[in-house]
N, C-alpha and C positions, 0 to 999 in steps of 0.2 A: 447527542444529548447534552444539553446545557449543564454546567457544573452544579448550579443550584438545584436543578431537577435530580441530579445524581445524589446530592445530599439528602433530598427528600426520599429518594428511592432507598438509600442506605438506612435511613431512619425506619422505613417500612420493613426492611430486613430484620432490624433489631427488634421492632415491635412484634413481628411474626414469631421470631425465636422465643421471645419472652411469653407470648401468648400461647405458644405450643408446648413449651417446656417448663414454664414457671420461672422462679427466681434463678438467675444465672450469674456466675462470676464473669469478670472481664475476659479471662482466657477462654471460658466456655462460649461466650458471645462471639469472640474472634473465630473460634473453631467452627461454630454452627453457621455463621454468616459468611465466612470467607473474607471479611473486611480486614484491612490493615489497621493497626492500632489507631493511627490518626483519623482514619475514616470512622472508626467506632466512636472516638471522642466527639467528632463533629455530629454524628448521629445522636449521641446522648444529649448534646447541647440542643439540638433540634427538638428532640422529644421532651426535654425539660421545658422548653419554651411553650410546647403544646400542653404542658401539665400532665404528662402521661407516664413519667418514669420516676421511680423512687430508688434511692441507694441506701442500704442499711449498714454501710461500712465494709461489706464483703460482697454482697450480691445486689444486682439490679432486678427490679420487678415492675410490672405494670400497676401503677397506682398514682394518685395525685402526687406531684413531685415535692420533694423536700430539698431540691437543688436550686431553687430560685434565688435565695440569698447569695449563694456562692457563685453560681454561673451568671446570674444577673449582674452582680457587682463586677465580675470579670468582663462581661460584655460592655459595661459602661466604661471601663478603662480602655478597652480596645476601641470603642466608638470615639473616645476623646483623642486617642493616639492617631486614629485614621482621619479625624477631622482636621488635624493640624499638619498632616504630612501626606504626600502623594506616594504611591507605589511602595508601600511598606510590606516587606516580606515577613515570614514567620519568625526567623531569628531576631529581626529588629523589633517585632511586637513583644517578644519575650523580654528583650533588653529594656524597651521603653516602658513597659507596664510592670516589670518585676513579677510577672506571672510565670509559672512553669509552662512547658509546651502543652501539657495535657489541658490545662485551664484555658490556654489560648485557643486550642482547637474546640473545646466546649463552647467558648464564647463565639467563635466563628459560626458554629452550628446554630446557636441562639440567634445571632444577628442575621444569618442567612434565612432562618425561618421567618424573621420579621421583614425580610427583603430590604435590609438596611446596608448591605455591603455589596460591592462589585468585585468579582475576581476576574483577573485578566488572563490567567493561565490555569490549565489543569494541574493538579498536584502530580508530580512525577510518580512513577510506579514505586520507586524507593527513594524518597527524599533523603538528601545527605544530612539533614539536621535531626533525624530521628535516632 
């Protein structure tokens, strides 16, 4: 399976969990979906781009998103960083954009949903930067 397909599949897992259980915290989503934290963050970015996820400061729920200003702005920073450099890894994106890792992953999900990024390697099972 292609990595972008996996991102979409993970977003579907998050959507299903929220649809079946209602509003959930990050830790509850991780437990219910079996996703790693970075996979969850990418899925949240994907769902935010689809205007399907809301965050109230504690829990996520299915609703028109309120994350567009935050994640959309982060996606713009990532897009600019990627446009000016080749082969940028996550730690470099954190450094270049002054975003925390969670925001970088959100932005990757957003950009992946827009089909605006190319990823050359699968994320390792346990990345050393988490």
